[in-house]
N, C-alpha and C positions, 0 to 999 in steps of 0.2 A: 373206426369202425364203432355199432353202437347195438347192443344187445336188449330189447323189450321183451317184457311176456305178456303175449296177446291178450291175455286175460286177467292180469292184476296191476300192470304197470301203469294205468288210466292214460295212456296214449293210443289214438288211433293209429296202429300199423299202416295203414294205407297214407295216412296224411305224412306220416315221418317218410317213408319212400319217396313220397313224390318231392318233398324237402332236399333229400341226403341223397337221394339215389337208392333203386333198390340194393342195387353191388354193395352198398355200406351199412344195411339193415340186417340181423337176425333177428331170430325170436325163439325165445324160450323163457326156461325159470332164470329168476336174478336173485332169486333168494331173498327178498324185499318185501314178500307181497304180505307178510303177518305187519311187518310195522310199520306200514304205510298201506292208509286205507283210502284218502282223499287227494293225497300226493303223486306228483307224477316222477316215475323211479324208473332207472335202467343203469345201464351201462356205457359208457363213453370212452374208447379205448382203454378197459378195462376196469375204470374206475368209477363206484357209484355215484351218481348224480341224482338229488333229489330237486326239483322243483315243486312250486306251490300249484301252478298249471300247466295244460298242455303246451298251450304255445309259447311258454317258458322255456319249459323241456325242447320243443323241437329248434328254439331259437340258440340254444347253447349246443344243441347236435350240431349245427351249421358251422360252428367256430371252428 
């Protein structure tokens, strides 16, 4: 399960849903918006994951 904030995770939610399946993506606050302004941030299986780019984050979600 992947959780990202549609406003501050720096991840295109639609691209993420296409990559890992809509049923595996939830949107909402992940509590990291103030700490990371340019990195892509979200939670994968409950663990915070921070990647330098959106593409790297989506790849991490596929694993």
